[in-house]
C-alpha positions in Angstrom: 291.0 33.8 163.8 289.5 37.1 165.2 285.9 37.4 165.1 284.4 40.8 163.9 281.0 41.5 165.1 278.5 44.2 163.5 277.7 46.6 166.2 274.0 47.2 165.6 272.5 50.5 166.9 269.3 52.2 166.0 269.3 51.6 162.4 265.7 52.7 161.6 267.3 55.4 159.4 264.0 57.3 158.7 263.6 57.8 162.6 267.3 58.9 163.0 267.0 61.4 160.1 263.9 63.1 161.6 265.5 65.6 163.8 262.8 67.9 164.8 260.0 65.7 166.6 261.8 62.7 167.5 261.4 61.7 171.0 263.9 59.3 172.3 265.4 57.9 175.7 269.0 57.0 175.0 269.4 54.2 172.5 266.6 52.1 174.0 263.5 53.8 173.0 262.3 56.2 170.2 259.0 57.5 168.9 258.2 60.0 166.0 255.3 60.9 164.0 256.7 61.3 160.3 255.0 63.0 157.3 255.9 62.1 153.8 258.1 65.4 153.4 260.5 64.3 156.1 261.1 60.8 154.6 264.3 60.2 152.9 264.1 57.4 150.3 267.8 57.4 149.3 268.8 55.1 152.1 270.1 51.6 151.5 268.2 48.8 153.4 268.7 48.6 157.1 268.7 45.7 159.5 266.5 46.3 162.6 268.6 46.0 165.8 265.5 46.2 167.8 261.8 46.0 167.6 260.1 48.6 165.3 256.4 49.2 165.1 255.1 51.4 162.2 251.5 52.7 162.3 250.3 54.2 158.9 248.0 57.1 159.6 247.4 58.3 156.2 248.3 57.4 152.5 250.1 54.5 151.2 253.9 53.4 150.8 255.8 50.7 149.3 258.2 48.9 151.8 260.5 46.1 151.3 260.9 43.7 154.1 263.4 40.8 153.9 263.4 41.3 150.0 259.6 41.1 149.8 257.5 44.2 148.7 254.6 45.3 150.6 252.1 47.9 150.1 251.3 49.7 153.4 248.2 51.7 153.7 246.1 53.5 156.2 245.3 51.7 159.4 248.2 49.1 158.7 250.1 48.2 161.8 253.6 47.0 160.6 255.5 44.9 163.2 259.4 44.3 162.7 261.0 42.0 165.3 264.9 42.4 165.5 266.9 41.3 162.4 264.4 42.4 159.8 265.8 44.1 156.9 263.7 47.0 155.8 263.5 49.8 153.2 260.7 52.5 152.5 261.0 52.6 148.8 258.3 55.2 147.8 254.9 56.7 149.1 252.3 58.8 147.8 252.0 62.5 148.8 249.9 62.3 151.9 251.7 59.4 153.6 252.4 59.5 157.2 253.3 57.1 160.0 254.1 56.7 163.8 257.2 54.8 164.2 258.5 53.4 167.5 261.8 51.9 168.1 262.5 49.6 171.2 266.0 48.1 171.8 266.4 44.3 172.8 267.4 45.6 176.0 264.5 47.6 176.5 262.3 44.4 175.6 264.2 41.8 177.8 264.6 44.2 180.8 260.8 44.4 181.1 260.2 41.3 183.3 256.4 41.4 183.2 256.4 41.7 179.5 258.7 39.0 178.6 256.9 36.6 180.8 253.5 37.5 179.1 251.9 35.6 176.2 251.5 39.1 174.6 255.0 39.6 173.8 255.1 36.3 171.7 252.9 38.1 169.2 255.8 40.1 167.8 258.1 37.1 167.4 255.5 34.9 165.7 254.7 37.1 162.8 258.0 37.4 161.1 256.5 36.3 157.9 253.5 38.3 158.2 254.6 41.7 159.3 251.5 43.8 158.3 248.2 43.7 160.3 245.4 45.6 158.8 243.3 46.7 161.6 239.8 48.4 162.0 239.2 52.1 163.0 238.3 51.4 166.6 241.5 49.4 167.3 243.7 52.0 165.4 242.2 54.8 167.5 243.1 52.9 170.6 246.8 52.4 169.5 247.1 55.9 168.4 245.8 57.0 172.0 248.7 55.0 173.4 251.3 56.3 171.0 250.2 60.0 171.7 250.5 59.1 175.6 254.1 57.9 175.0 254.9 61.1 173.1 253.3 63.3 175.9 255.2 61.4 178.7 258.6 61.2 177.1 258.5 65.1 176.8 258.9 65.2 180.4 262.9 65.1 180.4 263.0 65.8 184.2 261.3 62.5 185.0 264.2 60.0 186.0 261.9 57.0 185.4 261.0 57.8 181.8 262.1 54.4 180.6 260.2 52.5 183.1 257.1 54.7 182.3 257.4 53.7 178.7 257.6 49.9 179.6 254.4 50.5 181.6 252.7 52.2 178.9 253.8 49.6 176.3 252.6 46.8 178.7 249.2 48.4 179.0 249.0 48.7 175.1 249.9 45.0 174.8 247.4 44.1 177.5 244.6 46.2 175.9 245.2 44.9 172.2 246.5 41.3 172.7 243.1 39.7 171.9 242.8 42.1 168.9 246.2 41.3 167.5 245.6 37.6 167.9 242.2 37.8 166.1 243.9 39.5 163.1 246.8 37.3 163.0 244.5 34.2 162.9 242.7 35.7 160.0 246.0 36.3 158.2 247.3 32.8 158.9 244.3 31.2 157.6 244.9 33.0 154.2 248.4 31.5 153.8 248.6 28.9 151.1 251.1 25.9 150.9 253.2 27.9 148.4 253.3 31.0 150.6 254.2 28.8 153.6 257.2 27.2 151.5 258.4 30.6 150.7 258.1 32.0 154.4 259.9 29.0 155.5 262.7 29.5 152.9 263.1 33.1 154.0 263.3 32.0 157.6 266.0 29.5 157.0 267.8 31.8 154.7 268.0 34.6 157.5 269.5 32.0 159.9 271.9 30.1 157.5 273.0 32.8 154.8 276.5 32.6 156.1 276.5 28.8 156.5 275.3 27.9 152.9 274.3 29.5 149.7 273.3 26.2 148.1 269.7 25.6 147.0 269.9 22.0 147.9 270.8 23.1 151.5 267.5 25.1 151.9 265.3 22.6 149.9 266.4 19.8 152.4 265.3 21.9 155.4 261.6 21.5 154.1 262.1 18.0 152.6 261.4 19.1 149.1 263.5 19.0 146.0 265.7 21.9 145.0 263.5 22.2 141.7 260.3 22.1 143.5 261.5 24.9 145.8 262.7 27.1 142.9 259.7 26.7 141.0 257.6 27.5 144.0 259.5 30.6 144.8 259.4 31.7 141.1 255.7 31.4 141.0 255.2 33.6 144.2 258.0 35.9 143.9 259.1 35.9 140.5 262.7 34.9 141.5 264.3 31.5 141.8 265.9 30.2 144.8 269.5 30.8 143.8 268.6 34.4 142.7 267.1 35.0 146.2 270.0 33.4 148.2 272.6 35.7 146.1 270.3 38.9 146.7 270.2 38.1 150.4 273.8 37.5 150.6 274.7 40.7 148.8 272.1 42.7 150.9 274.1 41.8 154.0 277.4 42.6 152.5 275.8 46.1 151.5 274.7 46.7 155.1 278.3 45.8 156.4 280.0 48.0 153.7 277.6 51.0 154.3 277.3 50.9 158.1 280.6 49.7 159.5 284.2 50.3 159.2 285.1 46.7 158.7 287.6 46.1 156.0 286.4 44.2 152.7 288.6 41.1 154.0 286.9 41.2 157.3 283.4 41.3 155.7 284.2 38.4 153.3 285.3 36.5 156.5 282.2 37.5 158.2 280.0 36.2 155.4 282.0 32.9 155.2 283.7 33.3 151.8 286.8 31.4 151.0 288.8 34.7 150.5 288.4 38.4 149.6 288.9 37.8 145.9 286.1 35.3 145.6 283.8 37.6 147.7 284.7 40.5 145.3 283.9 38.4 142.2 280.5 37.3 143.7 279.5 40.8 144.7 280.4 42.3 141.3 278.6 39.6 139.5 275.3 40.4 141.1 275.7 44.2 141.6 277.8 45.2 138.7 280.4 47.1 140.9 283.0 45.8 143.2 282.8 46.1 147.2 285.2 49.0 147.1 283.2 51.0 144.4 279.8 50.3 146.2 281.5 51.5 149.5 282.5 55.0 147.7 
């Protein structure tokens, strides 16, 4: 059977929509400083196809990351490794942020970075994406971001991508101890219930095509399905089955809204028995059919 693969490009939609002050190098690197007036809150959630860094410079915003709501406020540094599903829901009137997108090719092509312990930071905080930093460290990060904007404006430089890698390496080298300090503090605050929830989401992101059964995910943590559901309910307000259904439907919505795959192809991609079963599943959760949602 032919395999249909979702071609992921820069899916940080807010960055794409901000036409005036976005600075980019092909599909590999983009940076922008976005005020509240330029943010479109009408977009569906988007799956990050590369690494996204967001630095809140003013105000507050509600952001959904992997179906979990977060309040992002001034001096918060948000780190979104590839594969995260993100949506800016709303924000107050003075919210603004820096946003940087880096493709996986940008990351893996940088030999000095991928061999460094610093890069592991971004791929070990999948469950704790927001780091609140003090003013001194925020000022340091802002200086690096400003330098990136300044250098990327030099369109005559044939080595811009290399320059961005060096600046990013310098930022990581400068801030690695600080990041580890903040992450260590955050990790110590995680309870057993939070740990179960985070592990559940980690397994769900990997296995959502393979299984939609609560028992499957409970077994991954050597706990009972009832205990898993009750723990998720206590922490998130939703039981395991509901969260599984919502995540699968979220993936379906992304495929319906960002690809030209047919509904049959999407049902196969998500490992449903047939298109009819997928359609009933989607409508039960959303209230509309896949074709109605796509319109």
